[in-house]
C-alpha positions in Angstrom: 0.1 0.7 -0.2 2.9 2.7 0.8 4.4 2.1 -2.7 1.3 2.5 -4.5 0.3 5.2 -2.9 4.0 6.4 -3.6 3.8 5.7 -7.2 0.0 7.6 -7.4 1.2 10.9 -6.5 -0.1 13.8 -8.2 1.6 15.9 -11.5 2.0 19.1 -9.2 3.8 17.4 -6.8 6.3 15.5 -8.9 6.7 19.3 -10.1 7.2 20.7 -7.1 10.0 17.9 -5.9 12.0 18.3 -9.7 11.8 22.4 -8.9 13.5 21.6 -5.9 15.8 19.5 -6.5 17.2 21.9 -8.9 17.3 24.3 -6.5 14.9 27.0 -8.5 12.4 27.1 -5.6 13.4 27.1 -2.0 11.7 26.0 0.7 9.9 29.2 3.1 11.0 29.6 6.4 8.6 28.9 8.9 8.0 32.2 11.0 9.7 29.9 13.8 12.9 29.4 12.8 13.4 33.0 12.0 15.9 34.4 15.2 16.2 38.2 14.9 15.9 40.5 18.0 13.1 42.5 18.8 14.5 46.1 18.4 15.2 45.2 14.8 14.3 47.8 11.4 15.2 47.5 7.6 16.4 50.4 6.2 16.6 50.5 2.4 19.5 52.2 1.2 19.9 53.3 -2.1 21.7 52.3 -4.8 22.4 49.0 -2.9 19.4 46.8 -0.7 21.0 46.5 2.4 19.4 44.9 5.6 20.6 45.1 9.1 20.3 45.0 12.7 19.4 48.2 15.3 21.3 47.1 18.0 24.3 44.4 16.3 25.8 43.6 13.3 26.4 40.3 12.7 23.2 40.4 9.7 23.8 42.8 7.3 24.7 42.0 3.5 24.1 44.3 0.4 23.5 43.8 -3.2 25.1 46.0 -5.8 26.0 49.1 -4.7 29.5 51.2 -5.5 32.1 49.0 -3.6 35.1 50.3 -1.1 33.3 54.1 -0.7 29.7 54.4 -0.3 28.7 50.7 -0.5 31.3 49.3 2.3 29.1 48.7 5.6 31.3 46.7 8.3 33.9 47.9 6.9 36.7 50.6 7.8 35.4 53.7 10.2 32.5 54.7 7.9 29.8 52.2 7.9 27.2 51.2 10.7 28.9 49.2 13.0 32.3 50.0 11.5 35.8 52.0 13.2 34.3 55.4 12.7 32.2 56.2 15.9 34.0 54.1 18.6 32.3 53.0 21.7 28.9 51.1 22.4 26.8 54.1 21.7 26.6 52.8 18.2 24.9 53.9 15.4 23.5 56.7 15.8 26.6 57.8 15.3 28.0 55.8 12.7 25.0 56.3 10.6 25.5 59.7 10.5 28.4 59.2 9.4 27.5 57.5 6.5 25.6 59.6 5.8 28.0 62.9 5.9 30.1 60.4 3.4 27.8 60.0 1.1 27.0 63.2 0.5 30.2 64.1 0.4 31.1 60.9 -2.7 28.0 63.2 -4.4 29.7 66.3 -3.8 32.5 64.8 -5.6 30.7 63.0 -8.1 28.7 65.9 -9.8 31.6 68.0 -10.0 33.8 65.4 -11.4 36.5 65.2 -9.0 37.4 61.6 -7.4 38.1 60.8 -4.0 41.8 60.0 -4.6 42.4 64.2 -6.1 41.9 65.1 -2.5 44.7 65.3 0.0 45.0 61.8 1.9 44.0 63.2 5.2 40.7 64.6 3.7 40.2 62.1 1.7 40.4 59.6 4.6 38.6 61.7 6.6 35.8 61.1 4.2 35.8 57.7 3.5 35.3 57.7 7.6 32.1 59.9 7.3 33.6 62.8 9.4 34.0 65.1 6.5 30.1 67.0 5.8 29.2 67.6 2.8 29.9 71.3 3.1 33.6 70.7 3.7 34.0 69.3 0.6 32.5 72.0 -1.4 34.1 74.7 1.2 37.8 73.1 -0.1 36.8 73.2 -4.0 36.1 77.0 -4.3 39.2 77.6 -2.3 41.7 75.8 -4.8 40.2 78.4 -7.0 42.6 81.0 -5.6 46.3 80.7 -6.3 46.9 81.5 -2.6 44.9 79.4 -0.9 45.5 76.5 -3.3 49.0 77.4 -2.1 48.1 77.3 1.9 45.6 74.6 1.3 49.3 72.3 1.0 50.0 73.0 4.7 48.0 70.5 6.8 47.4 73.6 10.0 46.3 75.8 7.5 43.8 73.3 5.8 42.7 72.3 8.7 42.0 75.9 9.7 40.9 77.2 5.9 38.7 73.9 6.2 37.0 75.0 9.1 36.9 78.5 8.8 37.3 80.0 4.8 38.0 84.2 7.0 41.0 82.7 8.8 43.6 84.1 6.5 42.1 87.5 6.6 41.4 87.4 10.7 45.2 86.9 10.3 46.2 89.6 8.2 43.8 92.0 10.8 45.9 91.1 13.9 48.5 91.5 12.1 48.1 94.4 10.6 46.3 96.4 13.1 48.5 95.4 16.2 51.4 98.3 15.7 48.9 100.7 15.7 47.4 99.2 18.8 49.3 98.3 21.2 51.2 101.9 21.0 48.3 103.6 21.1 47.4 100.9 24.9 50.7 102.1 25.3 50.5 105.5 25.2 46.9 105.6 26.9 48.8 104.0 29.8 51.7 106.2 29.8 50.6 109.5 28.7 53.3 111.7 29.5 56.2 108.9 30.4 55.6 107.3 26.8 58.4 109.1 25.5 60.6 108.5 28.6 59.5 104.8 28.6 60.1 104.2 25.0 62.4 101.4 25.1 59.4 99.1 27.2 57.0 100.3 24.4 59.3 99.1 22.0 59.8 96.0 23.0 56.4 95.7 24.4 55.6 96.0 20.3 58.3 93.7 18.8 56.9 91.2 21.2 53.5 91.7 20.9 54.3 91.4 17.3 55.7 88.3 17.0 53.5 86.5 19.0 50.6 88.1 17.3 50.7 85.6 14.0 50.2 82.7 16.9 47.7 84.3 18.9 45.4 83.6 15.9 46.7 80.7 14.4 47.0 78.5 17.5 43.4 79.2 18.9 41.8 78.6 16.0 38.7 76.2 15.1 39.9 73.3 12.7 39.0 70.4 10.9 40.0 67.3 12.2 41.7 65.5 9.9 44.3 63.9 12.4 44.4 59.8 12.1 44.7 57.9 15.3 47.7 57.4 17.0 49.6 54.7 17.0 48.9 52.0 19.6 52.5 52.6 21.3 50.8 55.8 22.6 50.5 57.1 26.5 47.6 58.0 27.5 48.3 61.6 27.6 49.4 62.1 23.9 45.9 60.4 23.8 44.4 62.6 25.6 45.2 65.8 24.1 45.4 64.1 20.8 41.7 64.2 21.6 41.0 67.3 21.9 39.8 70.3 19.7 42.4 73.4 18.9 39.7 75.7 20.5 38.0 74.9 23.4 34.1 76.8 22.3 34.6 75.6 19.2 31.2 73.4 17.4 32.0 70.1 16.6 31.6 68.7 13.0 30.1 65.6 11.0 28.6 63.5 14.2 31.9 64.3 16.3 31.3 65.4 20.0 34.3 66.6 22.6 33.5 66.0 26.5 33.7 68.9 29.4 37.1 67.4 30.1 38.5 67.4 26.1 37.3 71.2 25.8 39.7 71.8 29.1 42.5 70.6 27.6 42.1 72.2 24.6 42.6 75.1 27.0 45.9 73.5 29.2 47.1 72.1 25.5 47.1 75.5 23.7 47.8 77.7 26.9 51.4 75.6 27.1 52.2 76.1 23.7 51.6 79.9 24.3 53.8 79.6 26.8 56.6 78.5 24.9 55.6 81.1 22.0 55.8 84.2 24.5 58.8 83.6 25.9 60.4 83.1 23.1 59.3 86.2 21.5 59.8 88.2 24.5 63.6 86.8 24.8 63.9 88.5 21.3 61.8 91.4 21.7 64.0 92.2 25.1 67.4 91.3 23.7 66.7 93.8 21.3 65.4 96.4 23.2 68.6 95.9 25.2 70.7 96.4 22.1 69.3 99.6 21.5 69.6 100.8 25.2 73.5 99.9 25.1 73.9 102.1 21.6 71.9 104.7 22.8 73.7 105.2 25.7 77.3 105.4 23.7 76.0 108.3 21.2 74.5 110.0 24.3 75.9 109.9 28.0 73.6 111.7 29.4 70.6 109.3 28.6 72.7 106.3 30.7 70.8 107.5 33.8 68.0 107.0 32.4 67.7 104.2 30.7 68.7 100.4 32.3 68.6 97.3 30.7 65.5 95.2 30.7 65.9 92.2 33.0 65.4 89.6 30.5 64.4 86.3 32.0 62.1 87.8 34.2 60.4 89.7 31.7 60.2 86.3 28.9 58.9 84.3 31.6 56.0 87.2 32.9 55.2 87.2 29.3 54.9 83.8 28.4 52.6 83.5 32.0 50.4 86.4 30.6 49.8 84.6 27.2 49.2 81.1 28.5 46.6 82.3 30.7 45.0 86.2 29.5 45.9 85.6 25.6 45.0 82.3 25.7 41.2 82.7 27.1 40.4 85.4 25.1 41.3 84.6 21.7 39.5 81.5 22.8 36.3 83.1 23.4 37.1 85.7 20.6 37.7 82.4 17.7 35.7 80.4 19.6 32.3 82.1 20.8 31.9 85.4 19.4 33.2 84.6 15.9 31.6 81.2 15.0 29.4 80.9 17.4 27.3 84.1 17.7 28.5 86.5 14.5 28.7 83.1 11.6 25.5 81.9 12.2 23.5 85.2 11.1 25.7 86.5 8.8 27.3 84.2 6.8 25.8 85.0 3.7 27.1 88.2 4.1 31.2 88.6 4.2 31.7 92.1 3.9 30.3 92.7 6.9 31.0 90.0 9.1 34.6 90.9 8.4 33.6 94.3 9.6 32.3 92.9 12.9 35.7 90.3 13.2 37.8 93.2 12.6 36.2 95.3 15.5 36.2 92.4 17.7 39.4 91.4 17.3 40.8 95.0 16.8 38.8 96.2 20.9 40.5 92.6 22.0 44.2 93.3 20.8 44.1 96.8 22.3 42.5 95.0 25.4 45.0 92.4 25.5 47.9 95.9 25.3 46.2 97.4 28.8 46.4 93.9 30.3 50.0 93.6 29.8 50.5 96.5 30.7 49.2 96.6 33.9 50.4 93.0 34.9 53.5 93.8 34.1 53.5 96.6 36.6 52.0 94.2 39.2 54.6 91.5 38.7 57.3 94.1 39.2 59.2 93.2 35.2 58.4 97.1 34.6 58.3 100.4 37.0 56.1 103.8 36.0 58.5 106.8 35.1 57.5 108.2 38.5 58.1 105.2 40.9 61.6 104.9 39.0 61.8 108.8 39.7 60.9 108.1 43.2 
């Protein structure tokens, strides 16, 4: 009976059996055979179809796509579950990075550029999803100018120009008005003793001009293009490597900075500015002492009035002043007043924005000169002319 029943199969059953044998028809899974986590999502991405879980990346596959740059999930740093976002908060950050990467690649495709045509650090940041599309567009626009194209070859200028296309103008403002504002501030504080203390005024102006460049350069907001440190780097180096260049700057590309990292930016920039201030003061004070000695040799009557400035104490004092006062003032100007207040309101009016930045930086430079004169007298490295006569 069993043999007869097996032989009397219907044609439909025979066809189904043959189709299964030739793998043209697969058996549908029963509901009990599907094991997925409770929080499962199935986002559809174009041009590739991607199925992925919201909690873990143990189920992920893609059909079609463009290969490594825009369709490589679970690979290097930019995809979902990859290494770009770090940590276990996971999918929102990596999703933002993937979106930034696709948008940046779309911009490059529209202008006919390849990823390889960008500098290596910028290309790596785009591939990892750390750079939004507007940064890529800004790079392309800046490249049209011969001056900016030359400056973009240097990593430090590249990071700052991509974060602020007015960085070079601000640098020119600071150095251009430095001599005038600092000399005016010196006169405001010294008045009738201005010419009697001309050597001190000269030293202050020389020190300030040498330091102006670094005061704008170091605290300027940047687009971080640096790769991660090697495994041999110590914990202190890794910590400061992850700090922003400006403690108040806006984080880009889905990144975020903790309060400790922002405080670390103040400490790191302060240490750099201490070295810059001490060095510039050594140069400025040494030049001033040469001028004083030359004047004494020509005019013997001024020998009693003019004294050489203390080089070591003046240099250290100026280094401390730059590490504390200048560091905080310039970080607030660049990261708060300009980037967070002025630029969001006036980003479409570059001329007006430049005028406001000029006014703010001129006022900050003048204020710094006033504070330096008071600070130098307070710690005893400079004395008013009346006190010297007494």
